[in-house]
C-alpha positions in Angstrom: 121.4 44.4 110.4 120.7 48.0 109.5 122.8 49.3 106.8 123.4 53.6 106.9 124.2 54.6 103.4 127.6 56.4 103.4 127.9 59.1 100.5 130.3 61.5 101.9 127.4 63.9 102.8 126.9 65.3 106.4 128.4 63.8 109.7 127.3 60.1 110.7 128.2 60.4 114.0 124.8 61.4 115.6 122.7 59.0 113.4 124.9 56.1 114.3 124.6 56.8 118.0 120.9 57.4 117.8 120.3 53.9 116.4 123.0 52.1 119.1 121.1 53.9 121.7 118.0 52.1 121.1 120.0 48.5 120.5 119.8 48.4 117.1 122.8 46.9 115.1 123.8 48.7 112.4 126.7 49.3 109.6 127.9 52.2 107.6 127.7 51.2 104.0 129.5 52.7 101.2 129.3 49.9 98.4 126.3 49.6 96.6 126.5 46.4 95.7 126.1 45.3 99.6 122.8 47.0 100.1 120.8 43.9 99.8 122.5 42.4 102.8 120.5 45.0 105.2 116.9 44.1 106.6 116.6 47.9 107.1 118.1 50.7 105.3 118.6 54.6 106.1 119.5 56.9 104.2 120.7 60.6 106.0 122.2 63.5 104.6 122.9 67.4 105.1 124.0 69.4 102.5 122.9 70.4 98.9 120.3 68.1 97.0 122.4 68.6 93.4 125.4 67.5 95.4 123.9 64.6 97.1 123.0 63.0 93.8 125.9 63.5 92.1 127.6 61.4 95.0 125.0 58.5 94.7 125.6 58.4 91.2 129.3 58.4 91.2 129.2 54.7 92.1 125.6 53.5 91.2 124.5 53.8 94.8 121.7 55.6 93.4 120.5 52.7 91.1 121.2 50.3 94.2 118.9 52.1 96.6 116.1 52.1 94.0 116.9 48.2 93.8 116.7 48.1 97.6 113.4 50.0 97.8 111.8 47.4 95.1 112.7 44.6 97.6 110.2 45.6 100.0 112.4 45.9 102.9 112.2 49.0 104.9 114.1 52.1 103.4 114.0 55.5 105.5 115.1 58.7 104.4 116.2 61.3 106.9 116.5 65.4 106.3 118.0 65.7 102.8 117.6 61.9 102.6 114.2 62.3 102.5 114.0 64.8 100.0 116.3 62.7 97.9 113.2 60.1 97.8 111.6 62.4 95.5 111.2 63.0 91.8 113.1 66.3 91.8 114.0 69.3 93.6 114.3 72.9 92.5 117.5 73.7 94.8 120.4 75.1 92.5 118.0 74.3 89.5 116.0 71.3 88.9 117.7 68.2 89.6 116.8 65.0 89.3 116.0 62.8 92.8 115.4 59.2 93.4 111.9 59.2 92.1 110.5 56.4 95.0 107.9 59.0 95.9 106.1 61.2 93.7 106.4 64.9 94.3 109.0 67.7 94.3 111.4 69.7 96.8 110.9 73.2 96.6 112.2 76.5 98.7 110.2 78.1 101.8 108.2 80.8 99.7 108.7 83.4 102.1 106.1 85.8 100.0 103.5 83.2 100.9 104.2 83.4 104.8 101.5 84.3 107.4 103.9 86.0 109.2 107.6 87.0 108.7 110.2 83.7 109.4 113.7 83.4 108.9 115.1 81.0 106.4 116.4 78.6 107.1 113.7 76.8 109.5 116.0 75.9 112.4 114.6 74.8 115.6 112.0 72.7 117.4 108.7 72.6 115.8 105.2 70.8 115.8 104.8 67.6 113.4 101.1 66.8 113.4 100.2 63.3 112.6 98.0 62.7 109.0 97.8 59.2 109.5 97.9 56.3 111.4 101.5 54.6 110.4 104.1 52.3 112.7 107.0 54.9 112.6 104.9 57.0 115.2 103.4 54.3 117.3 103.2 55.4 120.8 103.6 59.1 119.6 100.9 61.8 120.1 99.1 63.2 117.5 101.3 66.2 117.7 104.9 66.4 119.0 107.7 68.3 118.8 111.0 67.6 116.5 114.5 69.4 115.9 114.4 71.3 112.0 117.0 72.7 110.1 116.2 73.3 106.1 115.2 76.0 103.5 113.6 73.5 101.2 110.6 71.2 101.7 108.6 68.6 100.0 105.5 69.0 98.1 103.2 66.0 97.3 100.3 64.4 97.6 98.0 64.3 101.0 98.3 60.1 100.3 101.8 60.3 100.8 102.2 62.8 103.9 102.1 61.2 107.5 103.0 64.1 108.9 102.9 68.1 108.3 104.3 71.1 110.1 103.4 74.7 110.1 106.1 77.2 109.2 104.9 80.5 107.7 102.3 77.8 106.0 101.8 74.0 106.2 104.3 71.9 104.3 104.8 68.2 104.6 107.6 67.2 106.8 106.7 62.7 107.1 106.0 60.9 104.4 105.2 57.2 103.5 105.0 55.1 100.5 104.5 51.4 101.4 108.0 50.3 102.6 109.6 54.0 102.1 109.6 56.6 104.7 110.9 59.8 105.1 111.4 62.4 107.6 112.6 66.2 106.9 113.3 67.1 110.7 116.4 65.2 112.6 115.1 62.4 114.7 118.9 61.8 115.9 118.7 65.5 117.1 115.0 65.2 118.5 115.8 63.6 122.3 112.7 61.1 123.1 110.5 61.9 120.4 113.2 61.6 117.8 114.4 58.2 119.4 111.0 56.5 119.7 110.8 57.2 115.9 114.0 55.4 115.5 112.9 52.6 117.4 109.7 52.2 115.9 111.7 51.9 112.4 114.0 49.0 113.7 110.7 47.3 114.9 109.2 47.5 111.2 
């Protein structure tokens, strides 16, 4: 059984439907005391980093997620959920994250873009696989996914399993042992996204 963390940040319907479409048994869970009953955990999210962390801390979900991660069972953050895995974010001032992956989340720096782009980064773009990982099993070295975000992760290359170019190259997928994160929305990315979701269910 795969648990999807519900902390009142974003519509979960598309994530739920995507996992059901690949035959996964899923359950939406808002009780931090019950996370340990799942074999895998999904941390989704849409919105602002600070708001998300406040919601997670309200009932101790932040500590429950950290405990789950320490168990060695697979955990995947999607979009804002990926950003929450990091140590901090600069969105609306510095906010401490879950600290499960070393690094931070910063705004796109338009002054460094190789040519003008609109922010947020919205639409289809390529993910370039940086290293072998079961999350991308059966996918090519470069493939398209759907993105919507104004902030991105900065971390050491040892944690970067995918990068994307938008004005400059940024980290778009990460892994730290049993902890995975993906900036684009696999649940909105058709076949490529469903393959990632399927791969996660098979870990």
